Every structure is written in structure tokens, then in C-alpha cells.
Phi, psi and omega in degrees: 000134181278141179280133174263007181290339179294139185302322183295343179278344180249356178293151171291167178301319180297318179295318179300313181292324178299320181282320190243355182295336181269001179298320175263129185306112177050038184220063181295347181302331180294311179297322178301315181288322181293326180306327181295343184262005180294160005277159177245133179294332180195176182292329178296320177297319178296317178298319177299319178294322177299314179301318180295320179299315180295315181299323183276354188284345180091157187299320181297315180292322177296319178297318176300319178298314179298321183289350177282346182280141178283159172296136177296134179079002180286161181247048180249172176294130178216169182297160177301319178304309183296319179302312181295315182296316181290322177296319179298333179268005178080013183282353176266355181232041181287147171290166179301319179295315179297317180297318179296315179298316181292317179297314179296316179296317178300316180297316179295319180298312181296320178297327182280316190249346181068021170210160184287156173296126182238129180212135173289106190270351182302127179083003180254154176266167177301320180294322177295322179294315177300317180297319179295317178300311182294326179289326183278338176298134180094354176291153175303145186303313181298321179294317182290324176300313179296319179297317179298317178297321177298319179295322176300315181295323176296315179301314180297318177300318178295318179295321179292321177296321177296317178300314181299319179298316180295332184255008177065035182242143177270148177270000000 
């Protein structure tokens, strides 16, 4: 039997979405659908349900989800999560050469795959990110699509762990 003692199990749908709707970049629909599956014994179970919702959503919806992510190192408006993650990886302080390589790589990647390069950047340096981008360019489309979705799930897991840490909850 699942415990309803966890706060997220008694929140209204609006409260749930307010807390977790931003885990996926501009894609609160994942949290909306996951809310229907409560109660969750813990945050890991909720994260597993989120992964299942994305996996079951179909390729068109997954592509839409991928396209919500900003280009790494871009200087456009992005979510607070993305701003913090990119700043932590040094992407807001790129040298002119690094910025040019990243900009050129992002453009080539989008032209090749029709969605932005997605990488969980937490704990990575700008040079590691550039190397990953350059290594992934040229991968078969289906393989790269799956890799991008895996990276989204890693990002969401990191964001959920950060949320749990701020709220004194274990994942």
C-alpha cells in the first residue's frame, strides 16, 4: 500500500504542477499526466512514472518535448533551471572560440536532427560539452533521438533531486 503521507500525494493538481511542471523544459503536460497516477510512495516512483509518460507519448510528442530545450550556450530567454545549469557549466562565460564552436555545432546539429543538442551539463566543463556535441554529430538519427531523450530524463532526475534537497526530502 502506498503512503499518502508525502505532501505531493495530497496536493491539488495545480499545486503538483506548480512544483513539478517545470522539471521538463516548458512541458508541464508531463506533470499533468503523472498527477493522475498518485499516490507515489516516493519521488523515485514519481520520476519513474514521468519517464513512462514520456516513453508512451509517441514520437511526435517526444520531438515536441525535445524542441522545448534551448540551444546550449545560447543567449536567449530560457527557464531558470536551464540558466542555472548552463551557468554552472561555464556556458555563460565562453571564450569567443568556444562560443563560435558551440554556435556552429548547435546549428549543424539542429539542421541534422531537427531538435537541439541536449546534454545534462551539470558537472561538465565547456570543453567537455563541446566534445560531446562534436562526438554526437553524425550519429544515426534514431540513435541520437534516443540519446537526447535519455539526456532529458537525466536532466529531470537531477532537477528533481535538487528540488528534494531544497525541501529536505529523500529521493
